[in-house]
Structures are given as C-alpha cells and as structure tokens.
KELOPA-359810 format. One record per residue: residue in one letter; x, z, y of N, C-alpha, C in turn. Coordinates in steps of 0.02 Angstrom, whole numbers, plus 32768, in hexadecimal, padded with zeros to 4 digits. Atoms other than C-alpha are relative to their C-alpha. Example, Ala and Ser with C-alpha at 12.3 -4.5 7.8 and 13.67 -1.06 7.14 Angstrom:
KELOPA-359810
A802D80007FC5826781867F1F802D8000803C S7FD67FFD7FC582AC81657FCB7FD980258037 
***
This chain:
KELOPA-359810
M801B7FCC80110FF428BC70B37FAC80037FDE I803D7FEA80250F4C2915705F7FDF7FEF800E P803A801D7FEF0EB128AF70867FC1804A8015 N80287FB47FE90E2F292970FD8024804D7FFA Q7FD87FC1800B0EAC29B470F97FF780208029 H800A7FCF7FE70E732A5D71408035801C8014 L7FD37FD97FFF0EEA2ACE71997FD080468019 L802F7FC37FE00E9D2B86719E805C802B8010 A7FDC7FC77FF70F0D2C0A720B7FEB803F801C F80097FBA7FD10F182CB57254804180128017 H7FC27FEC7FE90F932D1572B47FFA80557FEC T7FF07FB780060FE02DC07295804680138011 S7FCF7FD57FD110522E0F730280187FAE802F S7FF9803C7FDA10B62D707346800D7FB47FC9 R7FDC802B802810D42D1372AC7FAD7FC57FEC L804C8028801E10392C73727880147FEE7FB7 H7FEE8004803F10212C7371C57FBB7FC47FE2 K802F804680180FD42BCF717B7FE67FF57FAF Y80367FFF80580F4E2BB770D47FF97FBF800A Q801580347FF80F402B0D70BB7FC97FF17FBD L80318009803F0EA82AD0704C80077FA6800B Y8017805280030E9B2A0370227FB07FF27FEB G804A800180180DEF29C770377FF37FC57FCB G801F803680210D85294C6FD27FEA80347FBE I803D7FDE80310D2829926F2C803480087FCE P80097FC47FED0D612A216EFA80468003803D K7FC47FF17FCC0DD22A676F8E802D80327FDE C7FCF7FD380270E662AC96F4B8037801A8026 C7FD67FD67FF50EE22B386F7C804A7FE18008 V7FA9802180140FA02AD06F958046802B801B K7FCA7FBA7FF50FFB2B7C6FD47FF0802E8013 T800D7FCD80060FE42C1B6FB980368040804C S7FE67FDF7FC710142CBC703B7FFF80427FCB M80027FBC8021104C2D716FF17FE980368048 D7FF17FC27FB5105E2DBD70AC7FBE800A801F I80437FF97FD00FA52DD470CA7FF8803E8029 P7FFE7FC280050F882E7171377FC6801F7FEC T80187FD180140F3A2EF371117FAB80058012 N8037800C7FD70EB32EE6719F7FCD7FCC7FF9 L801380397FFD0E922E3B71847FD180137FAA L80197FF480360E6C2E6C70BB7FD0802B7FEE R80397FDD80030DF22EEC70DA7FC67FE88017 K802680247FD50D8F2E6671497FE87FCF7FC7 V800C8041803B0D7D2DF270957FB580127FF7 E8042801480100CBA2DD670877FF57FF47FAA R80128007805E0CC52D966FC2805F7FCE8001 A7FC4801E80160D762D4C6F647FF37FE27FC5 E80128036803A0D842CC86EDA803D80017FDC M7FC6800C7FF70E092CA16E727FFC7FB57FE9 Q7FF08034801B0E522BF66E4E803A7FEE7FD9 L7FD4800480590E8D2BC06DAD803A7FC78006 S7FEB8037801C0F122B426D897FEF7FCF7FC9 N8013801380540ED22B0E6CE67FBE7FCE8012 G8028803D7FF40E502AA16D3A80137FC18039 V8005802B7FCA0E462A266DD780428001802E C7FE77FF27FD30EB92A876E3F804B7FFC7FE1 E7FD5801080130F7B2A906E30801C80448008 I7FDE7FBA7FF10F9D2B4D6E537FC080267FEE N802D7FCF80000F4D2BE96E2D8000802D8051 A802B7FDB7FC40EF12C496ECE7FDD8022800F L80407FD77FF20EA02CCD6F047FD37FEF8041 I803080137FC10E122C7E6F907FF5804C8019 L802B7FB77FC40DF42D1470167FCB7FE18038 H8028800B7FCA0D5E2CF370727FF080328045 V7FF87FD77FBB0D6A2D3571307FF07FE48028 K8034802B7FBF0CD72D0971B6800A7FD47FF5 G800D8046801B0CC52C61715580267FC88005 K7FC9802280170D732C357148801A80217FBA K7FE5800080330DCE2C2370B480547FFB7FFF L7FAA7FEE80020E822C677090801580067FBF C7FE4801680390EED2C3E7004804180317FFC A7FC67FED80250F472CD16FB6802080027FCF H7FDE7FF880350FBE2D036F437FDA80207FC2 P80317FD5804F0F572D336E898016804C8001 K7FD27FC8800A0FC52DCE6EA57FD780318039 T80177FDE7FC20F742E046F437FC8801E7FD6 K80397FE8801B0EC72E2C6EE18001803F7FE5 R7FEF7FD0800F0F152EBB6EA47FFF8032803C K800D7FD37FB90F1F2F106F677FC77FEA8017 L80447FFA7FFB0E662EC26F897FF180277FD1 K802F7FCA802C0E292F206EF2800380578000 R800A7FBF7FF30E782FBE6F2E7FDF800B8032 L80197FF97FB80E542FA96FDD7F9080158004 Q804F7FF980270D882FA46F987FE880397FF0 R80047FA580220D98303F6F3B7FFE80358026 K7FF67FAF7FE10DDB30B26FB47FC27FEB8053 A803A7FFE7FD60D4D305970307FC3801B7FE7 Q80307FEE80130CC530816FC07FF880677FF1 K7FE97FC480070D0331296FAA7FF280208028 R801C7FFF7FC00CFA314470617F977FF98010 Q803D800B7FE60C47310A70707FE4803D7FCF K80177FE680330C2131806FCC800380488027 R7FE27FBF7FF90C7B321A702F7FA9800C8046 P80417FE87FD80BD6328A70978011800B8042 
***
C-alpha cells in the first residue's frame, strides 16, 4: 500500500467513482477517470495539469471542486473548456 494514501470519491447515479492521490510531497494522481459527469465539471473551481515527465508517473487533469481534488483523464480538459466558454457566453447575455 502507498503511504499516506488518500481516497477521494463522489456519487453519480448509483455508482461510486474513486480518484486516488498518494501522499508525500508532491501528491500525484495514480488513477484517472474519463466519465466525470457534466454537472460536476460545471462546479470546477480550478484545474491544473499533472505531467508524467516529473515526479508523477501519469498525465492527469487535477480538478478542484469544493476543496477536493479529482483526477481526470487529460482529454477531459476539452470538455471542461467547452463548458466554461458556454458559461461565459450565458453571463454576457443581457
């Protein structure tokens, strides 16, 4: 088992999705998910990329939602950007 392992989870429909981060400095995603619901992506406060060319072993998109970090597949970034653009367009409407 990885030392200081943290397990972050959220519910969507009847399934439990798990996102793992391992402890120490730095904390890295060890597993990612492609099936993050749109309603959760709308709640993302910020996102950052984890690259595998450093300390971490895999590429991941780290999503910050309500003080928690979720590990998403890097391709999720496109969907997140699209949702953010749509939200900005809605705010600009009179």
